[in-house]
C-alpha positions as CSV (number, residue, x, y, z in Angstrom):
1,M,43.6,-133.5,-20.6
2,N,43.3,-137.2,-21.6
3,F,41.0,-139.9,-20.3
4,N,41.7,-143.6,-20.0
5,Y,39.8,-146.8,-20.4
6,T,38.4,-146.9,-16.9
7,E,37.2,-143.3,-16.9
8,L,35.5,-143.6,-20.2
9,K,33.8,-146.8,-19.1
10,E,32.6,-145.2,-15.9
11,Y,31.2,-142.4,-17.9
12,L,29.2,-144.7,-20.1
13,E,28.0,-146.5,-17.0
14,G,26.7,-143.2,-15.5
15,K,29.2,-143.2,-12.6
16,T,30.9,-139.9,-13.2
17,T,30.0,-136.5,-11.7
18,D,28.3,-133.8,-13.8
19,Q,31.7,-132.0,-14.0
20,Q,33.6,-135.1,-15.0
21,S,30.9,-136.0,-17.6
22,E,31.1,-132.6,-19.2
23,E,34.9,-132.8,-19.4
24,I,34.7,-136.2,-21.0
25,R,32.1,-135.1,-23.5
26,N,34.3,-132.1,-24.5
27,W,37.3,-134.4,-24.8
28,M,35.4,-136.8,-27.1
29,K,34.2,-134.0,-29.3
30,N,37.8,-132.8,-30.0
31,P,38.9,-134.0,-33.5
32,E,42.4,-134.5,-32.2
33,N,41.2,-137.2,-29.9
34,E,39.2,-139.2,-32.4
35,E,41.7,-142.0,-32.9
36,E,42.0,-142.5,-29.1
37,V,38.3,-142.4,-28.6
38,R,37.7,-145.0,-31.2
39,R,40.3,-147.3,-29.7
40,L,38.9,-147.0,-26.2
41,L,35.3,-147.6,-27.4
42,G,36.5,-150.7,-29.2
43,E,38.2,-152.0,-26.1
44,I,35.1,-151.4,-24.0
45,W,32.9,-153.3,-26.5
46,A,35.5,-156.1,-26.7
47,H,35.4,-156.6,-23.0
48,S,31.6,-156.2,-22.8
49,E,31.9,-154.6,-19.4
50,I,29.1,-151.9,-19.6
51,R,26.6,-152.6,-16.9
52,L,23.2,-151.1,-17.3
53,K,21.6,-149.5,-14.3
54,G,17.8,-149.6,-13.9
55,E,15.5,-151.3,-16.3
56,K,17.0,-152.5,-19.6
57,P,16.0,-150.0,-22.3
58,N,14.1,-151.1,-25.4
59,F,17.1,-151.1,-27.8
60,E,15.0,-151.9,-30.9
61,L,13.0,-148.7,-30.4
62,L,16.0,-146.6,-29.4
63,L,17.9,-147.8,-32.5
64,D,15.0,-146.7,-34.7
65,R,15.1,-143.3,-33.1
66,L,18.9,-143.1,-33.2
67,H,18.8,-143.8,-37.0
68,Y,16.3,-140.9,-37.4
69,R,18.6,-138.7,-35.3
70,I,21.7,-139.6,-37.4
71,K,19.9,-138.8,-40.7
72,T,18.6,-135.5,-39.3
73,Q,22.0,-134.4,-38.3
74,S,23.5,-135.4,-41.6
75,V,20.8,-133.4,-43.5
76,Q,21.5,-130.4,-41.3
77,A,25.2,-130.6,-41.9
78,E,24.7,-130.8,-45.7
79,S,22.2,-127.9,-45.9
80,Q,24.7,-125.7,-44.0
81,N,27.3,-126.7,-46.5
82,T,29.9,-126.7,-43.8
83,Q,33.4,-128.0,-44.3
84,A,34.2,-128.3,-40.6
85,K,34.1,-132.0,-39.7
86,T,34.1,-132.3,-35.9
87,L,34.4,-135.7,-34.2
88,S,30.6,-135.9,-33.6
89,H,29.9,-135.1,-37.3
90,R,32.4,-137.7,-38.6
91,L,30.9,-140.3,-36.2
92,V,27.4,-139.4,-37.5
93,Q,28.7,-140.1,-41.1
94,Q,30.4,-143.3,-40.0
95,F,27.3,-144.6,-38.2
96,S,25.1,-143.8,-41.2
97,R,27.4,-145.9,-43.4
98,I,28.0,-149.0,-41.2
99,A,25.2,-149.2,-38.7
100,A,23.7,-152.1,-40.5
101,I,26.8,-154.3,-40.1
102,L,28.6,-152.9,-37.1
103,I,26.3,-152.5,-34.1
104,L,29.0,-151.4,-31.7
105,P,28.9,-147.7,-32.3
106,V,25.1,-147.7,-32.2
107,L,24.9,-149.5,-28.9
108,L,27.5,-147.3,-27.3
109,L,25.8,-144.1,-28.4
110,T,22.5,-145.6,-27.2
111,A,24.1,-146.3,-23.9
112,Y,25.3,-142.7,-23.8
113,F,21.8,-141.3,-24.2
114,Y,20.4,-143.9,-21.8
115,F,22.7,-143.1,-19.0
116,N,22.7,-139.4,-19.4
117,T,19.0,-138.7,-18.8
118,D,19.2,-135.0,-19.2
119,R,17.0,-132.7,-21.4
120,S,18.8,-133.8,-24.6
121,F,17.9,-137.4,-23.9
122,S,14.3,-136.4,-23.1
123,R,14.0,-134.7,-26.5
124,F,15.6,-137.7,-28.1
125,A,13.2,-140.1,-26.5
126,E,10.2,-138.2,-27.7
127,V,11.2,-138.6,-31.4
128,P,8.8,-141.1,-33.0
129,A,10.2,-144.3,-34.5
130,M,11.0,-143.8,-38.2
131,R,10.0,-145.9,-41.2
132,E,12.3,-146.1,-44.2
133,I,11.5,-147.0,-47.8
134,Y,13.9,-147.3,-50.7
135,T,12.6,-147.9,-54.3
136,K,15.0,-149.9,-56.3
137,P,15.9,-148.7,-59.9
138,G,13.0,-149.6,-62.2
139,T,10.4,-149.6,-59.5
140,R,7.8,-147.1,-58.2
141,T,5.5,-147.1,-55.2
142,M,2.8,-145.2,-53.4
143,L,2.1,-144.9,-49.7
144,T,-0.2,-143.1,-47.4
145,L,1.3,-141.3,-44.4
146,P,-0.2,-141.2,-40.9
147,D,-1.9,-137.8,-41.6
148,G,-3.5,-139.1,-44.8
149,T,-0.9,-137.5,-47.1
150,K,-0.3,-139.6,-50.2
151,V,3.2,-139.9,-51.6
152,W,4.4,-141.5,-54.9
153,L,8.1,-142.5,-55.0
154,N,10.0,-142.8,-58.3
155,D,12.8,-145.3,-58.7
156,G,16.1,-145.0,-56.7
157,T,14.4,-142.9,-54.1
158,L,15.1,-143.0,-50.3
159,F,12.1,-141.8,-48.2
160,K,11.8,-141.6,-44.4
161,Y,8.8,-140.7,-42.3
162,P,7.7,-141.1,-38.7
163,E,5.1,-143.7,-37.6
164,S,3.2,-140.8,-36.1
165,F,3.5,-137.0,-36.5
166,S,4.2,-135.3,-33.2
167,G,5.2,-131.8,-32.3
168,N,4.2,-128.7,-34.3
169,Q,5.1,-129.9,-37.8
170,R,4.9,-133.0,-40.0
171,E,8.5,-133.7,-41.1
172,V,9.7,-136.3,-43.7
173,F,12.9,-136.8,-45.6
174,V,13.4,-137.6,-49.3
175,D,16.4,-138.2,-51.5
176,G,15.1,-138.8,-55.0
177,E,11.9,-138.0,-56.8
178,A,8.5,-137.9,-55.1
179,F,5.0,-136.5,-55.8
180,F,3.1,-135.3,-52.8
181,D,-0.6,-134.8,-52.2
182,V,-0.5,-133.2,-48.8
183,T,-3.5,-133.3,-46.4
184,T,-4.3,-129.7,-45.4
185,N,-3.4,-128.7,-41.8
186,S,-2.7,-125.0,-41.4
187,K,-1.6,-125.5,-37.8
188,K,0.9,-128.2,-38.5
189,P,3.1,-127.5,-41.7
190,F,4.3,-130.3,-43.8
191,V,8.1,-130.2,-44.2
192,V,10.1,-132.2,-46.7
193,D,13.8,-132.3,-45.8
194,N,16.5,-132.7,-48.5
195,P,20.2,-131.9,-48.3
196,I,19.8,-129.3,-51.0
197,M,16.5,-127.6,-50.2
198,K,13.8,-127.8,-47.5
199,T,10.1,-127.6,-48.7
200,I,7.4,-126.3,-46.4
201,V,3.7,-126.5,-47.1
202,T,0.4,-126.8,-45.3
203,G,-1.7,-128.6,-47.9
204,T,-0.9,-128.9,-51.6
205,Q,0.2,-131.0,-54.6
206,F,3.8,-130.8,-55.8
207,N,6.6,-132.8,-57.3
208,L,10.2,-132.9,-56.1
209,Y,13.1,-134.1,-58.2
210,A,16.0,-134.1,-55.6
211,Y,18.6,-136.7,-56.0
212,T,21.6,-135.7,-53.9
213,D,24.0,-137.5,-56.1
214,D,22.9,-135.4,-59.0
215,Q,23.5,-132.2,-57.1
216,Y,20.3,-130.9,-58.7
217,F,17.0,-129.9,-57.2
218,E,13.7,-129.3,-59.0
219,A,10.3,-128.4,-57.5
220,T,7.1,-128.0,-59.4
221,L,3.8,-126.9,-57.9
222,L,0.5,-128.1,-59.1
223,E,-1.9,-126.8,-56.3
224,G,-1.5,-124.6,-53.2
225,K,1.7,-122.9,-52.2
226,I,5.1,-124.0,-51.1
227,H,8.1,-122.3,-49.4
228,L,11.6,-123.4,-50.2
229,N,14.7,-122.8,-48.1
230,G,18.2,-124.0,-48.6
231,R,21.2,-123.6,-50.8
232,A,19.3,-121.6,-53.4
233,G,18.0,-119.2,-50.7
234,K,14.3,-118.6,-49.8
235,I,11.8,-119.1,-52.6
236,E,8.0,-119.2,-52.9
237,L,6.2,-121.0,-55.7
238,D,2.6,-120.5,-56.9
239,P,0.7,-123.1,-58.9
240,G,2.2,-123.7,-62.3
241,Q,5.7,-122.5,-61.3
242,Q,8.9,-124.5,-61.2
243,I,12.4,-123.9,-59.9
244,Q,15.5,-125.7,-61.2
245,F,18.6,-125.4,-59.1
246,D,22.0,-126.8,-60.0
247,A,23.8,-127.1,-56.7
248,A,27.2,-127.6,-58.3
249,S,27.1,-124.4,-60.5
250,K,24.6,-122.6,-58.3
251,Q,22.5,-121.8,-61.3
252,L,18.8,-121.1,-60.5
253,L,15.9,-120.9,-62.9
254,K,12.4,-120.1,-61.9
255,Q,9.8,-120.4,-64.7
256,K,6.2,-121.0,-65.6
257,V,5.5,-124.6,-66.8
258,N,2.8,-127.1,-67.4
259,P,3.0,-128.8,-63.9
260,E,1.3,-131.9,-65.1
261,N,4.5,-132.8,-67.1
262,A,6.6,-132.9,-64.0
263,A,4.3,-135.5,-62.4
264,A,3.7,-137.6,-65.6
265,W,6.2,-140.2,-64.3
266,V,3.5,-141.3,-61.8
267,D,1.6,-142.7,-64.9
268,G,4.8,-144.1,-66.4
269,K,5.7,-141.2,-68.7
270,L,8.8,-139.0,-68.9
271,V,7.8,-135.6,-70.3
272,M,10.2,-132.8,-71.0
273,H,9.5,-129.5,-72.7
274,D,12.3,-127.2,-73.8
275,E,14.6,-128.8,-71.2
276,R,18.2,-127.8,-71.3
277,L,20.2,-130.9,-72.4
278,D,22.5,-130.9,-69.4
279,L,19.5,-131.2,-67.1
280,A,17.6,-133.5,-69.4
281,V,20.5,-136.1,-69.3
282,K,20.2,-136.3,-65.5
283,K,16.6,-137.4,-65.9
284,L,17.3,-139.7,-68.8
285,S,20.1,-141.3,-66.9
286,R,17.7,-142.1,-64.0
287,W,14.9,-143.1,-66.3
288,Y,17.0,-145.8,-68.1
289,N,19.4,-146.5,-65.3
290,V,22.5,-145.8,-67.4
291,D,25.3,-143.2,-67.3
292,I,24.7,-140.4,-69.9
293,S,27.2,-137.6,-70.3
294,I,27.8,-134.7,-72.6
295,N,31.1,-134.7,-74.4
296,S,30.9,-131.2,-75.8
297,P,30.2,-128.1,-73.5
298,N,28.4,-126.5,-76.5
299,L,25.6,-129.1,-76.2
300,K,24.6,-128.2,-72.7
301,S,22.5,-125.3,-73.8
302,Y,20.6,-127.3,-76.4
303,E,16.9,-127.8,-75.5
304,L,15.1,-131.1,-75.6
305,T,11.3,-131.7,-75.9
306,C,10.1,-135.2,-75.8
307,T,7.6,-137.6,-74.3
308,L,8.9,-141.1,-73.4
309,E,6.7,-144.0,-72.3
310,N,7.6,-147.4,-73.6
311,E,10.6,-146.5,-75.8
312,K,13.7,-148.5,-75.3
313,L,17.1,-146.8,-74.7
314,E,18.2,-147.1,-78.3
315,Q,15.0,-145.7,-79.6
316,C,15.3,-142.8,-77.3
317,L,18.8,-142.0,-78.4
318,E,17.9,-142.2,-82.0
319,L,15.1,-139.7,-81.5
320,I,17.3,-137.3,-79.6
321,T,20.1,-137.4,-82.2
322,R,17.6,-136.7,-85.0
323,A,15.9,-133.9,-83.1
324,L,19.1,-132.1,-82.0
325,S,21.5,-133.1,-84.9
326,I,24.0,-134.7,-82.5
327,Q,25.5,-138.2,-82.2
328,Y,26.2,-140.6,-79.4
329,R,28.6,-143.4,-78.5
330,I,27.9,-146.3,-76.2
331,K,30.7,-147.8,-74.0
332,S,30.6,-150.9,-71.9
333,I,32.1,-150.3,-68.4
334,H,33.3,-153.4,-66.5
335,S,33.2,-153.0,-62.7
336,D,32.4,-155.4,-59.8
337,N,31.9,-158.3,-62.2
338,Q,29.1,-156.3,-63.9
339,I,28.8,-154.6,-67.2
340,R,27.2,-151.1,-67.2
341,Q,26.6,-149.0,-70.3
342,K,27.9,-145.4,-70.5
343,I,26.5,-143.1,-73.3
344,E,28.4,-140.0,-74.5
345,L,26.5,-137.3,-76.5
346,M,28.7,-135.3,-78.8
347,M,28.6,-132.9,-81.8
348,K,28.3,-134.4,-85.3
């Protein structure tokens, strides 16, 4: 069954029956109809013929909430590691990439929720507006959440939180590195979403290193207790414990550490103790905002211990080569009218 321009427009205007609306929704969700759906939505927008009924909604507030909904669905899709890409999931990904410059899909989806005032819209409307912070490379910041929780964000970190915590939990999202000092509330757990692992606590201090692009997750607990759930399974940490999970290789390491080292970046220090080199280069790459790779597989098991504070990149590399008896090579990569350094570590 196919639907035409008029039928889809009437659906968006809330003029279809319940049965017709259900049939149209099922049709829009079918991946085989994606191209036709996009074409019709584009025509509807071009003709600007959607007529709102009732009071005009607060689009600014709805867009805030829609952005939160998009990110939540994206995180859920990542954590389930599903390969099935339905139309709705692909639209979610598309909205997340272009919402800032193409407002059409956002307005159309907003209109959908507005006209279909069923239970799903009621739940959507109850979601608090979200705040979003991104720390550029080379910068760090600290903020206090509505419940009094304090969060420190390392460079290159995306962090999202609601302007107020409603419901039975306090939920935030992080892609990057963050140190949390969570206000205790046993009746309302604090949940940190990340595409690799979800962290659940009631009140504690912990550090998360969780850059999705690195496909690597590290959690270190200073005080209290945390529960982790995601690609690495279900894990509990006690104070002084740390997990390291490589999502690409699915290697998991749980160990006893000095937790203060993991949070030393808050004071401008990068501290590593017996860190496997393949994991250490991820942190060094972030710290100096350069690409560092290991040329020889045999080097990955080497262990690095160091404390970096004000050292320049060249000084750091010299220290590493002397400590591990390896060598490095620096390449200049030209892209987008910019020059970026790429460092390769190799056997002597």
